[in-house]
TORDRENSE-932844 format. One record per residue: x, y, z negated of N, C-alpha, C, O, CB in turn; residue number from 1. Coordinates in steps of 0.1 Angstrom, whole numbers, plus 5000, padded with zeros to 4 digits. Glycine has a CB too. Layout:
<recs>
     nx     ny     nz    cax    cay    caz     cx     cy     cz     ox     oy     oz    cbx    cby    cbz   pos
      X      Y      Z      X      Y      Z      X      Y      Z      X      Y      Z      X      Y      Z   NUM
...
</recs>
This chain:
<recs>
     nx     ny     nz    cax    cay    caz     cx     cy     cz     ox     oy     oz    cbx    cby    cbz   pos
   5008   4988   5000   5000   5000   5000   5009   5013   5000   5005   5022   5007   4991   5000   4988     1
   5019   5012   4992   5028   5024   4991   5035   5026   5005   5036   5038   5010   5039   5022   4980     2
   5040   5015   5011   5046   5016   5024   5037   5022   5035   5040   5030   5043   5052   5003   5028     3
   5024   5017   5034   5014   5022   5044   5012   5036   5042   5010   5044   5052   5001   5014   5043     4
   5010   5041   5030   5008   5055   5027   5020   5064   5032   5018   5074   5038   5005   5058   5012     5
   5032   5059   5028   5044   5067   5032   5045   5067   5048   5048   5078   5053   5056   5060   5027     6
   5041   5056   5054   5042   5057   5069   5031   5066   5074   5034   5073   5084   5039   5042   5074     7
   5019   5067   5068   5009   5076   5073   5013   5090   5071   5010   5099   5079   4996   5073   5066     8
   5020   5093   5060   5025   5107   5057   5035   5111   5067   5035   5122   5072   5031   5108   5043     9
   5044   5102   5071   5054   5105   5081   5048   5107   5094   5052   5117   5101   5064   5093   5082    10
   5038   5100   5098   5031   5102   5111   5024   5116   5110   5024   5123   5120   5021   5091   5113    11
   5018   5119   5099   5011   5132   5098   5021   5143   5099   5018   5153   5105   5004   5133   5084    12
   5033   5142   5094   5043   5152   5095   5047   5154   5110   5049   5165   5114   5056   5149   5086    13
   5049   5143   5117   5052   5144   5131   5041   5151   5139   5044   5158   5148   5055   5130   5137    14
   5028   5148   5135   5017   5155   5142   5018   5170   5139   5015   5178   5149   5004   5149   5137    15
   5021   5174   5127   5022   5188   5124   5033   5194   5132   5032   5205   5138   5025   5190   5109    16
   5045   5187   5134   5056   5193   5142   5051   5194   5156   5055   5204   5163   5068   5183   5141    17
   5044   5184   5161   5040   5185   5175   5031   5197   5177   5033   5205   5187   5032   5172   5179    18
   5021   5199   5169   5011   5210   5171   5018   5224   5169   5015   5233   5175   5000   5209   5161    19
   5028   5224   5160   5034   5237   5156   5046   5241   5166   5050   5252   5166   5039   5237   5142    20
   5050   5231   5174   5062   5234   5182   5061   5246   5191   5070   5254   5191   5065   5222   5191    21
   5050   5248   5199   5049   5260   5207   5049   5273   5199   5055   5283   5203   5036   5259   5216    22
   5043   5272   5187   5042   5284   5179   5056   5287   5173   5060   5299   5171   5032   5283   5168    23
   5064   5277   5171   5077   5279   5165   5087   5284   5176   5095   5293   5173   5083   5266   5160    24
   5086   5279   5188   5095   5283   5199   5092   5295   5206   5101   5302   5211   5096   5271   5208    25
   5079   5298   5207   5075   5310   5215   5075   5323   5206   5069   5322   5195   5061   5308   5222    26
   5080   5334   5211   5080   5346   5203   5067   5354   5205   5060   5351   5215   5092   5355   5206    27
   5065   5364   5196   5054   5373   5198   5040   5368   5195   5031   5374   5200   5055   5378   5212    28
   5038   5358   5188   5025   5353   5185   5019   5361   5173   5026   5365   5164   5025   5338   5181    29
   5006   5363   5174   5000   5371   5163   4997   5362   5151   4998   5350   5151   4986   5376   5168    30
   4994   5369   5140   4992   5362   5127   4979   5353   5128   4979   5342   5123   4990   5373   5116    31
   4969   5358   5135   4957   5351   5137   4960   5338   5144   4954   5327   5141   4946   5359   5144    32
   4968   5338   5155   4971   5326   5162   4979   5316   5153   4976   5304   5154   4980   5330   5174    33
   4988   5321   5146   4996   5312   5137   4986   5306   5126   4988   5294   5123   5007   5320   5130    34
   4977   5313   5121   4968   5308   5111   4959   5297   5118   4956   5286   5111   4959   5319   5105    35
   4954   5299   5130   4946   5289   5137   4954   5276   5139   4949   5265   5137   4941   5295   5150    36
   4967   5278   5144   4975   5267   5146   4978   5259   5133   4978   5246   5133   4989   5271   5152    37
   4980   5266   5122   4982   5259   5109   4970   5252   5105   4971   5240   5100   4986   5270   5099    38
   4958   5257   5107   4946   5250   5103   4944   5238   5112   4940   5227   5106   4934   5260   5105    39
   4946   5239   5125   4945   5227   5133   4955   5216   5130   4952   5204   5129   4947   5231   5148    40
   4967   5220   5127   4978   5211   5123   4974   5203   5110   4976   5191   5109   4991   5218   5122    41
   4970   5211   5100   4966   5205   5088   4954   5195   5089   4954   5184   5083   4962   5215   5077    42
   4944   5199   5097   4933   5190   5100   4937   5177   5107   4933   5166   5103   4922   5197   5108    43
   4946   5179   5117   4951   5167   5124   4959   5158   5115   4959   5146   5116   4959   5171   5137    44
   4967   5164   5106   4975   5156   5097   4966   5149   5087   4969   5137   5084   4985   5165   5089    45
   4956   5155   5082   4947   5148   5074   4940   5137   5080   4938   5126   5074   4936   5158   5068    46
   4936   5138   5093   4930   5127   5100   4939   5116   5102   4936   5104   5101   4924   5132   5114    47
   4952   5119   5105   4962   5109   5107   4964   5101   5094   4965   5089   5094   4975   5115   5111    48
   4965   5108   5083   4967   5101   5070   4955   5092   5067   4957   5081   5063   4969   5111   5058    49
   4943   5097   5069   4931   5089   5067   4931   5077   5075   4927   5066   5071   4919   5098   5070    50
   4935   5078   5088   4934   5067   5097   4944   5056   5094   4941   5044   5093   4936   5071   5111    51
   4957   5060   5091   4968   5050   5089   4969   5046   5075   4975   5035   5073   4981   5056   5094    52
   4964   5053   5065   4965   5049   5051   4954   5040   5047   4955   5032   5038   4966   5061   5042    53
   4942   5040   5054   4931   5032   5051   4932   5018   5057   4939   5016   5067   4918   5039   5056    54
   4925   5009   5050   4925   4995   5055   4916   4994   5067   4919   4986   5076   4920   4986   5044    55
   4905   5001   5067   4895   5000   5077   4897   5011   5088   4899   5023   5084   4881   5001   5072    56
   4896   5008   5101   4899   5017   5111   4887   5026   5114   4876   5024   5109   4903   5010   5124    57
   4889   5037   5121   4878   5046   5125   4879   5050   5139   4869   5047   5147   4879   5059   5116    58
   4890   5056   5144   4890   5061   5157   4903   5057   5165   4902   5054   5177   4889   5076   5157    59
   4914   5057   5158   4927   5054   5165   4928   5040   5169   4926   5031   5161   4939   5058   5156    60
   4930   5038   5182   4931   5024   5187   4945   5019   5187   4955   5027   5187   4925   5024   5202    61
   4946   5006   5187   4959   4999   5187   4968   5004   5176   4980   5006   5178   4966   5000   5201    62
   4962   5005   5164   4969   5010   5153   4979   5001   5148   4990   5005   5144   4959   5013   5141    63
   4977   4988   5149   4986   4978   5145   4992   4970   5156   4996   4958   5155   4979   4968   5135    64
   4993   4977   5168   4999   4971   5179   5010   4980   5186   5008   4985   5197   4988   4967   5190    65
   5021   4982   5178   5031   4991   5184   5037   4984   5196   5037   4972   5197   5042   4994   5173    66
   5043   4992   5205   5046   5006   5205   5036   5014   5213   5040   5025   5219   5060   5010   5209    67
   5024   5010   5214   5014   5017   5223   5012   5032   5219   5015   5040   5228   5000   5010   5223    68
   5009   5034   5207   5007   5048   5203   5020   5056   5202   5020   5068   5204   5000   5049   5189    69
   5031   5049   5199   5044   5056   5199   5048   5061   5212   5053   5072   5214   5055   5046   5193    70
   5046   5053   5223   5049   5057   5236   5041   5069   5240   5046   5079   5246   5047   5046   5246    71
   5028   5069   5237   5019   5081   5240   5023   5093   5232   5024   5104   5238   5005   5077   5237    72
   5026   5091   5219   5030   5103   5212   5044   5109   5217   5045   5121   5218   5032   5099   5197    73
   5053   5100   5219   5066   5105   5224   5065   5112   5237   5072   5122   5240   5076   5094   5225    74
   5056   5107   5246   5054   5113   5259   5048   5127   5257   5053   5137   5263   5045   5105   5267    75
   5038   5129   5249   5032   5142   5246   5041   5151   5239   5042   5163   5243   5019   5140   5238    76
   5049   5146   5229   5058   5155   5222   5069   5160   5231   5072   5172   5231   5064   5147   5210    77
   5075   5151   5240   5085   5155   5249   5080   5166   5259   5087   5175   5262   5091   5143   5256    78
   5068   5164   5263   5062   5173   5273   5060   5187   5266   5064   5197   5272   5048   5168   5278    79
   5055   5187   5254   5052   5200   5247   5065   5207   5244   5066   5219   5246   5044   5198   5234    80
   5075   5200   5240   5088   5206   5237   5095   5212   5249   5100   5223   5249   5098   5195   5230    81
   5095   5204   5260   5101   5209   5272   5094   5221   5278   5100   5231   5282   5101   5198   5283    82
   5081   5221   5278   5073   5232   5283   5075   5245   5274   5076   5256   5279   5058   5229   5284    83
   5076   5242   5261   5078   5253   5252   5092   5260   5254   5093   5272   5253   5077   5249   5237    84
   5102   5251   5256   5115   5257   5259   5116   5264   5272   5123   5275   5272   5126   5245   5259    85
   5109   5259   5282   5109   5267   5295   5102   5280   5293   5107   5290   5298   5102   5258   5306    86
   5091   5281   5286   5084   5293   5284   5093   5303   5275   5093   5315   5277   5071   5291   5277    87
   5100   5297   5265   5109   5305   5257   5120   5312   5265   5124   5323   5262   5114   5297   5245    88
   5124   5304   5275   5135   5309   5284   5131   5322   5291   5140   5329   5296   5139   5299   5294    89
   5118   5325   5293   5114   5337   5299   5117   5349   5290   5118   5360   5295   5099   5337   5302    90
   5118   5347   5277   5120   5358   5268   5135   5358   5263   5142   5368   5262   5111   5357   5256    91
   5140   5346   5260   5153   5344   5255   5160   5333   5263   5162   5322   5258   5153   5341   5240    92
   5165   5336   5275   5171   5326   5283   5184   5321   5277   5193   5328   5272   5174   5331   5297    93
   5186   5308   5278   5198   5301   5274   5202   5291   5284   5195   5289   5294   5196   5294   5260    94
   5213   5284   5283   5218   5274   5292   5208   5263   5293   5205   5257   5304   5232   5269   5289    95
   5202   5259   5281   5193   5248   5281   5180   5252   5288   5175   5244   5296   5190   5244   5266    96
   5174   5263   5285   5162   5267   5292   5163   5269   5307   5154   5265   5314   5157   5280   5286    97
   5175   5274   5311   5177   5275   5325   5179   5262   5332   5174   5259   5343   5189   5284   5328    98
   5185   5253   5325   5187   5239   5330   5173   5232   5332   5170   5226   5342   5196   5231   5321    99
   5165   5233   5321   5152   5227   5322   5143   5233   5333   5135   5227   5339   5145   5228   5308   100
   5144   5247   5334   5136   5253   5344   5140   5249   5358   5132   5247   5367   5138   5269   5343   101
   5153   5247   5361   5158   5242   5374   5153   5228   5376   5149   5225   5388   5173   5243   5375   102
   5153   5220   5366   5148   5206   5368   5133   5206   5371   5129   5199   5380   5151   5198   5355   103
   5126   5215   5363   5112   5216   5366   5108   5221   5380   5099   5215   5386   5105   5225   5355   104
   5116   5230   5384   5114   5236   5398   5116   5225   5408   5109   5224   5418   5122   5248   5401   105
   5127   5217   5406   5130   5206   5416   5120   5196   5416   5115   5191   5426   5144   5200   5412   106
   5115   5191   5404   5105   5181   5403   5092   5186   5409   5085   5179   5417   5103   5177   5388   107
   5088   5198   5406   5076   5204   5411   5076   5205   5427   5066   5202   5433   5073   5218   5405   108
   5088   5208   5432   5089   5209   5447   5087   5196   5453   5082   5195   5464   5103   5215   5450   109
   5092   5185   5446   5091   5172   5452   5076   5166   5451   5072   5159   5460   5100   5162   5445   110
   5070   5170   5440   5056   5165   5438   5046   5174   5445   5035   5169   5450   5053   5165   5423   111
   5049   5187   5447   5039   5196   5453   5036   5192   5467   5046   5192   5475   5044   5210   5451   112
   5024   5190   5471   5020   5187   5484   5005   5190   5485   4998   5191   5475   5022   5171   5488   113
   5000   5192   5497   4986   5195   5499   4977   5185   5492   4979   5173   5494   4982   5197   5514   114
   4967   5189   5485   4958   5181   5478   4964   5172   5467   4957   5163   5462   4950   5172   5488   115
   4976   5175   5463   4982   5168   5452   4977   5174   5439   4972   5185   5438   4998   5169   5452   116
   4977   5166   5428   4973   5171   5415   4980   5184   5411   4973   5193   5405   4974   5161   5404   117
   4993   5185   5414   5000   5197   5410   4995   5209   5418   4994   5220   5413   5015   5195   5412   118
   4993   5207   5431   4988   5218   5439   4974   5222   5435   4971   5234   5435   4988   5214   5454   119
   4966   5213   5430   4952   5216   5426   4953   5224   5413   4944   5233   5411   4944   5204   5424   120
   4963   5222   5405   4964   5230   5393   4965   5245   5396   4960   5254   5388   4976   5226   5384   121
   4972   5249   5407   4974   5263   5410   4960   5269   5413   4959   5282   5412   4983   5264   5422   122
   4951   5261   5418   4938   5267   5421   4930   5273   5409   4921   5281   5411   4929   5257   5428   123
   4935   5270   5397   4928   5275   5385   4932   5290   5383   4924   5297   5376   4933   5268   5373   124
   4942   5295   5390   4946   5309   5388   4939   5318   5397   4936   5314   5409   4962   5310   5389   125
   4937   5330   5393   4931   5340   5403   4941   5344   5413   4953   5342   5411   4926   5352   5395   126
   4936   5351   5424   4945   5355   5434   4954   5366   5429   4951   5374   5420   4937   5360   5446   127
   4966   5367   5435   4976   5377   5431   4984   5374   5418   4989   5383   5412   4969   5390   5429   128
   4985   5361   5415   4992   5357   5403   5004   5348   5407   5005   5337   5402   4983   5349   5393   129
   5013   5354   5415   5024   5346   5420   5033   5342   5409   5038   5330   5409   5032   5354   5430   130
   5037   5350   5399   5046   5347   5389   5039   5336   5380   5046   5326   5376   5049   5359   5380   131
   5027   5337   5376   5020   5327   5369   5019   5314   5376   5021   5303   5371   5006   5332   5365   132
   5017   5315   5389   5016   5303   5398   5029   5295   5398   5029   5283   5397   5012   5307   5412   133
   5040   5302   5399   5053   5295   5399   5055   5289   5385   5060   5277   5385   5064   5305   5402   134
   5052   5295   5374   5054   5290   5361   5045   5278   5359   5049   5268   5354   5051   5300   5350   135
   5032   5279   5364   5023   5268   5362   5027   5256   5371   5025   5245   5367   5009   5273   5366   136
   5033   5259   5382   5037   5248   5391   5048   5240   5385   5048   5228   5385   5042   5254   5405   137
   5058   5247   5378   5069   5241   5372   5064   5232   5360   5068   5221   5358   5079   5251   5367   138
   5055   5238   5352   5049   5231   5340   5041   5219   5345   5043   5208   5339   5041   5241   5332   139
   5033   5221   5355   5025   5209   5359   5033   5198   5365   5031   5187   5363   5014   5214   5370   140
   5043   5202   5373   5052   5192   5379   5059   5184   5368   5060   5172   5369   5061   5198   5388   141
   5065   5191   5358   5072   5184   5348   5063   5175   5340   5066   5163   5336   5079   5194   5339   142
   5051   5180   5336   5042   5173   5328   5037   5160   5335   5036   5150   5329   5030   5182   5324   143
   5033   5162   5348   5029   5150   5355   5039   5140   5357   5037   5128   5356   5024   5155   5369   144
   5052   5144   5359   5063   5135   5361   5066   5127   5348   5068   5115   5348   5075   5142   5365   145
   5065   5134   5337   5068   5128   5324   5057   5118   5320   5060   5107   5315   5070   5138   5313   146
   5045   5122   5323   5034   5112   5320   5035   5100   5329   5032   5089   5325   5020   5119   5322   147
   5038   5103   5342   5040   5091   5351   5051   5082   5346   5049   5070   5347   5043   5097   5365   148
   5062   5088   5341   5073   5079   5336   5069   5071   5324   5073   5060   5322   5085   5088   5333   149
   5060   5077   5315   5056   5070   5304   5047   5058   5308   5048   5047   5302   5048   5079   5294   150
   5039   5060   5318   5030   5049   5323   5039   5038   5329   5037   5026   5326   5020   5054   5334   151
   5049   5042   5337   5058   5032   5343   5065   5024   5332   5067   5012   5333   5068   5039   5352   152
   5070   5031   5322   5077   5025   5310   5068   5015   5304   5072   5004   5300   5082   5035   5300   153
   5055   5019   5301   5046   5010   5295   5043   4997   5303   5041   4986   5298   5033   5017   5291   154
   5042   4999   5316   5040   4988   5326   5051   4978   5325   5049   4966   5325   5037   4993   5340   155
   5064   4984   5325   5075   4975   5324   5075   4968   5311   5079   4956   5310   5088   4983   5326   156
   5072   4975   5300   5071   4969   5287   5061   4957   5287   5064   4946   5281   5067   4979   5276   157
   5049   4959   5293   5040   4948   5293   5045   4937   5302   5042   4925   5299   5027   4953   5299   158
   5052   4940   5312   5057   4929   5321   5068   4921   5315   5069   4909   5318   5062   4935   5334   159
   5076   4926   5306   5087   4919   5300   5085   4916   5285   5095   4912   5278   5100   4927   5302   160
   5073   4917   5280   5071   4913   5266   5058   4906   5265   5050   4904   5275   5070   4926   5257   161
   5055   4900   5253   5043   4893   5251   5033   4901   5243   5024   4896   5236   5046   4880   5243   162
   5034   4914   5244   5025   4923   5237   5011   4921   5241   5008   4918   5252   5029   4938   5240   163
   5001   4921   5231   5003   4923   5216   5004   4909   5209   5000   4909   5197   4992   4931   5211   164
   5008   4899   5215   5008   4885   5209   5019   4882   5200   5021   4870   5196   5007   4875   5220   165
   5027   4892   5196   5038   4890   5186   5033   4886   5172   5040   4880   5165   5047   4902   5185   166
   5020   4890   5169   5015   4887   5156   5000   4885   5159   4995   4886   5170   5017   4898   5146   167
   4992   4882   5148   4978   4881   5149   4972   4894   5153   4974   4904   5147   4972   4876   5136   168
   4964   4894   5164   4958   4906   5169   4944   4907   5165   4936   4898   5169   4960   4907   5185   169
   4940   4917   5157   4927   4919   5153   4920   4929   5162   4923   4940   5162   4927   4923   5138   170
   4910   4924   5169   4903   4933   5178   4896   4944   5171   4896   4956   5176   4892   4925   5186   171
   4890   4942   5159   4882   4952   5152   4892   4963   5147   4888   4975   5148   4875   4946   5140   172
   4904   4960   5142   4913   4970   5137   4919   4978   5149   4920   4990   5148   4924   4963   5129   173
   4923   4971   5159   4930   4978   5170   4920   4984   5181   4925   4992   5188   4939   4968   5177   174
   4908   4980   5181   4898   4986   5190   4885   4989   5182   4875   4983   5184   4895   4976   5202   175
   4886   4999   5173   4875   5001   5164   4863   5007   5171   4851   5005   5166   4879   5012   5154   176
   4864   5013   5183   4853   5018   5191   4847   5007   5200   4837   5010   5207   4857   5030   5199   177
   4853   4995   5200   4848   4985   5209   4841   4974   5200   4847   4969   5191   4859   4978   5217   178
   4828   4971   5203   4821   4962   5195   4820   4949   5202   4813   4947   5212   4806   4967   5192   179
   4827   4938   5197   4827   4925   5204   4814   4919   5204   4811   4910   5212   4837   4916   5198   180
   4805   4922   5194   4792   4916   5193   4781   4924   5199   4769   4920   5197   4789   4914   5178   181
   4784   4934   5207   4773   4942   5213   4765   4935   5224   4755   4940   5228   4779   4954   5219   182
   4770   4923   5228   4762   4916   5239   4771   4914   5251   4779   4923   5255   4750   4923   5242   183
   4769   4903   5258   4777   4900   5269   4790   4894   5266   4795   4894   5254   4779   4912   5277   184
   4797   4888   5276   4810   4881   5273   4820   4892   5270   4821   4902   5278   4814   4873   5285   185
   4828   4890   5260   4837   4900   5255   4848   4902   5266   4853   4913   5267   4843   4896   5242   186
   4852   4891   5273   4863   4892   5283   4858   4901   5294   4866   4910   5299   4867   4879   5288   187
   4846   4899   5299   4840   4907   5310   4839   4921   5306   4842   4930   5314   4827   4902   5314   188
   4835   4924   5294   4834   4938   5289   4847   4945   5288   4849   4956   5291   4826   4938   5276   189
   4857   4937   5283   4871   4943   5282   4877   4946   5296   4883   4956   5298   4880   4933   5274   190
   4875   4937   5305   4879   4939   5319   4872   4951   5325   4878   4959   5332   4878   4926   5327   191
   4859   4952   5323   4852   4963   5328   4857   4976   5323   4859   4986   5330   4836   4962   5325   192
   4859   4977   5309   4864   4989   5303   4878   4992   5308   4882   5004   5310   4864   4988   5288   193
   4886   4981   5311   4899   4983   5316   4899   4989   5330   4907   4999   5332   4907   4970   5317   194
   4891   4985   5339   4890   4991   5352   4885   5005   5351   4890   5014   5359   4880   4982   5361   195
   4875   5008   5343   4870   5022   5341   4881   5031   5337   4883   5042   5342   4858   5022   5332   196
   4889   5027   5327   4900   5035   5321   4911   5038   5332   4916   5049   5333   4906   5029   5309   197
   4915   5027   5339   4925   5029   5349   4920   5038   5360   4928   5047   5365   4929   5015   5355   198
   4907   5036   5364   4902   5045   5375   4902   5060   5370   4905   5069   5378   4888   5041   5378   199
   4897   5062   5358   4897   5076   5352   4912   5081   5352   4914   5093   5354   4891   5076   5339   200
   4921   5073   5348   4935   5077   5347   4940   5082   5360   4949   5091   5361   4943   5066   5341   201
   4936   5076   5371   4940   5079   5385   4933   5092   5390   4939   5100   5396   4938   5068   5394   202
   4920   5093   5387   4912   5104   5393   4912   5117   5385   4911   5127   5391   4898   5099   5394   203
   4913   5116   5372   4912   5128   5364   4922   5139   5367   4918   5151   5368   4914   5125   5349   204
   4935   5136   5371   4944   5147   5375   4939   5155   5387   4943   5167   5388   4958   5142   5378   205
   4931   5149   5395   4925   5156   5407   4912   5163   5403   4909   5174   5408   4922   5146   5418   206
   4904   5157   5394   4891   5162   5391   4891   5174   5382   4884   5184   5384   4882   5151   5385   207
   4900   5173   5371   4900   5183   5361   4904   5197   5367   4897   5207   5363   4910   5179   5350   208
   4914   5199   5375   4917   5212   5380   4905   5218   5388   4902   5230   5387   4929   5212   5389   209
   4898   5210   5395   4886   5215   5403   4875   5219   5393   4869   5230   5395   4881   5204   5412   210
   4873   5212   5383   4863   5215   5373   4867   5228   5366   4858   5237   5364   4860   5204   5363   211
   4879   5229   5362   4884   5241   5355   4883   5253   5364   4879   5264   5360   4898   5239   5349   212
   4887   5251   5376   4887   5262   5386   4873   5267   5388   4871   5279   5391   4893   5258   5399   213
   4863   5259   5387   4849   5263   5389   4844   5272   5378   4834   5279   5380   4840   5251   5390   214
   4849   5271   5366   4845   5279   5355   4855   5289   5350   4853   5295   5340   4840   5270   5343   215
   4866   5289   5357   4878   5298   5352   4874   5313   5352   4879   5320   5343   4890   5296   5361   216
   4865   5317   5361   4861   5331   5361   4854   5335   5348   4854   5347   5345   4853   5334   5373   217
   4848   5325   5342   4840   5328   5329   4850   5330   5318   4848   5339   5309   4831   5317   5326   218
   4861   5323   5318   4870   5323   5307   4884   5329   5311   4894   5327   5304   4873   5309   5301   219
   4884   5337   5321   4896   5344   5326   4907   5334   5328   4918   5335   5323   4901   5354   5315   220
   4904   5323   5336   4913   5313   5339   4919   5306   5326   4930   5302   5326   4925   5318   5347   221
   4910   5305   5316   4914   5299   5303   4926   5306   5298   4934   5300   5290   4917   5284   5305   222
   4928   5319   5301   4939   5327   5295   4953   5320   5298   4961   5319   5288   4937   5329   5280   223
   4954   5315   5310   4967   5308   5312   4979   5317   5313   4990   5313   5313   4966   5300   5326   224
   4976   5330   5313   4987   5340   5312   4994   5339   5298   5005   5343   5297   4982   5354   5314   225
   4986   5334   5288   4992   5332   5275   4999   5318   5275   4992   5308   5277   4981   5332   5264   226
   5012   5318   5273   5019   5306   5276   5016   5294   5266   5017   5283   5270   5034   5309   5275   227
   5012   5298   5254   5009   5287   5245   4996   5280   5250   4995   5267   5249   5006   5293   5230   228
   4986   5287   5255   4975   5281   5260   4978   5273   5273   4973   5261   5274   4964   5291   5264   229
   4987   5278   5281   4991   5271   5293   4998   5258   5289   4996   5247   5296   5000   5279   5302   230
   5006   5258   5279   5013   5246   5275   5003   5235   5271   5005   5223   5276   5023   5249   5263   231
   4993   5238   5263   4984   5228   5259   4975   5223   5270   4971   5211   5271   4976   5233   5247   232
   4971   5233   5278   4962   5229   5290   4969   5219   5299   4964   5209   5303   4957   5241   5297   233
   4981   5223   5303   4989   5214   5312   4993   5201   5306   4992   5191   5312   5001   5222   5317   234
   4997   5202   5293   5001   5189   5287   4989   5180   5285   4990   5168   5288   5007   5192   5273   235
   4977   5185   5282   4965   5177   5281   4961   5171   5294   4957   5160   5296   4954   5184   5274   236
   4962   5180   5305   4959   5176   5318   4967   5164   5323   4962   5155   5330   4961   5187   5328   237
   4980   5163   5319   4988   5152   5323   4987   5140   5313   4988   5129   5317   5002   5157   5324   238
   4986   5143   5300   4986   5133   5290   4974   5124   5290   4975   5112   5289   4989   5139   5277   239
   4962   5131   5290   4950   5123   5289   4948   5113   5300   4945   5101   5296   4938   5133   5288   240
   4950   5116   5312   4948   5105   5323   4959   5094   5321   4955   5083   5322   4950   5111   5336   241
   4971   5098   5317   4981   5087   5315   4977   5079   5303   4979   5067   5303   4995   5094   5313   242
   4972   5085   5293   4968   5077   5281   4956   5068   5285   4956   5056   5280   4963   5087   5270   243
   4947   5072   5293   4936   5064   5297   4941   5052   5305   4936   5041   5304   4925   5072   5304   244
   4950   5055   5314   4956   5045   5323   4963   5034   5314   4961   5022   5317   4966   5051   5333   245
   4971   5038   5304   4977   5029   5296   4967   5021   5287   4969   5009   5285   4987   5036   5286   246
   4956   5028   5283   4946   5021   5275   4939   5010   5284   4936   4999   5279   4935   5031   5271   247
   4937   5013   5297   4931   5003   5306   4940   4991   5307   4936   4980   5307   4928   5010   5319   248
   4953   4994   5309   4963   4983   5310   4963   4974   5297   4963   4962   5297   4977   4988   5313   249
   4962   4981   5285   4963   4974   5273   4950   4966   5271   4951   4954   5266   4964   4984   5261   250
   4939   4971   5274   4926   4963   5273   4926   4951   5282   4921   4941   5279   4914   4972   5275   251
   4932   4953   5294   4933   4942   5303   4942   4931   5297   4939   4919   5299   4938   4946   5316   252
   4953   4935   5291   4961   4925   5284   4954   4918   5273   4956   4906   5271   4974   4932   5279   253
   4946   4925   5265   4939   4919   5254   4929   4909   5260   4927   4898   5254   4931   4930   5246   254
   4922   4912   5271   4913   4903   5277   4920   4890   5281   4915   4879   5280   4906   4910   5289   255
   4932   4891   5287   4939   4880   5291   4943   4871   5279   4944   4859   5279   4952   4884   5299   256
   4947   4878   5268   4950   4871   5255   4939   4863   5250   4940   4852   5246   4955   4881   5245   257
   4927   4869   5250   4915   4862   5245   4912   4850   5254   4909   4839   5249   4903   4872   5245   258
   4913   4852   5267   4911   4841   5276   4921   4829   5274   4917   4818   5275   4912   4846   5291   259
   4933   4833   5271   4943   4823   5269   4940   4815   5256   4941   4803   5255   4957   4829   5268   260
   4936   4823   5245   4932   4816   5233   4920   4807   5235   4919   4796   5229   4929   4827   5222   261
   4910   4811   5243   4899   4803   5245   4903   4790   5252   4898   4779   5248   4889   4811   5254   262
   4911   4791   5262   4915   4779   5269   4923   4769   5261   4921   4757   5262   4923   4783   5282   263
   4931   4775   5252   4939   4766   5243   4930   4759   5232   4932   4748   5228   4950   4773   5236   264
   4919   4767   5228   4910   4762   5218   4899   4753   5223   4895   4744   5217   4904   4773   5210   265
   4896   4755   5236   4885   4748   5242   4890   4743   5256   4886   4749   5266   4872   4756   5244   266
   4898   4733   5256   4904   4728   5269   4894   4723   5279   4897   4722   5290   4914   4717   5266   267
   4882   4719   5274   4872   4713   5283   4862   4724   5287   4851   4720   5293   4865   4702   5276   268
   4865   4737   5285   4856   4747   5290   4845   4751   5281   4836   4759   5284   4850   4743   5303   269
   4845   4746   5268   4834   4749   5259   4838   4762   5252   4842   4762   5240   4832   4738   5248   270
   4836   4774   5259   4842   4786   5254   4831   4795   5248   4834   4805   5242   4849   4793   5265   271
   4818   4792   5251   4808   4801   5246   4807   4801   5231   4808   4791   5225   4794   4797   5252   272
   4804   4813   5226   4803   4815   5212   4816   4817   5204   4815   4817   5192   4796   4803   5206   273
   4827   4817   5211   4840   4819   5204   4841   4834   5199   4838   4843   5206   4851   4817   5214   274
   4844   4834   5186   4847   4847   5180   4861   4849   5178   4868   4841   5171   4839   4848   5166   275
   4867   4860   5184   4881   4862   5184   4884   4874   5175   4879   4885   5178   4887   4864   5198   276
   4892   4872   5165   4896   4883   5156   4910   4886   5157   4915   4895   5150   4891   4880   5142   277
</recs>
């Protein structure tokens, strides 16, 4: 119990660092902004402690199946740090910020193409925002590339490991929002959810910029001129689809694991009614 609580506190601290990173690195933020960031960080930390310190799960999936959440967190954390440093370089340039900016510009130039997700992100900006467009292009290109690399890494990890079969896999603990008893075959439902998540992971980078661009005039392009807002919008745009894609892959692996357990327990095909925990 003590180890679990200490682990949850460490995770909560890392969440606070993640949320506070843009506020720490970017200059010129107002007191009100810092107070809002602190409130959000404390709330997220409290939720993290509640999730990981408790025996019973609530929202966080694959809690006891590392390194799924660790890969996602590191991907988001690296994206936020890199984007924050690039934006800081606009005010206080250093060798590191210039290096990251050049890398971002190179990556963005390689990814940028007609109808690409990165190109669609630029449509969120109003006309005559060339400087903002260049900055958004660099941020979007880097974020998309880093999320893509995290997905590739997770795919290689699945291919060369027996995840999550290294220990007893509890569906209820690791998939708290998935009800195995809701009706229908659990394998079919897991595979269906897997396909839906993978599809969303592929399509969302294209759909979200179009949706945001449709309402940007109401919210002044979501104030993307403010770099802290831009960092979180771009990071979320790249991270959420990648996270859904990895979730789909993970659920597909769980479905295969359940099927394997069924076949070993019922070699003659008597699989109906099996409860897998």
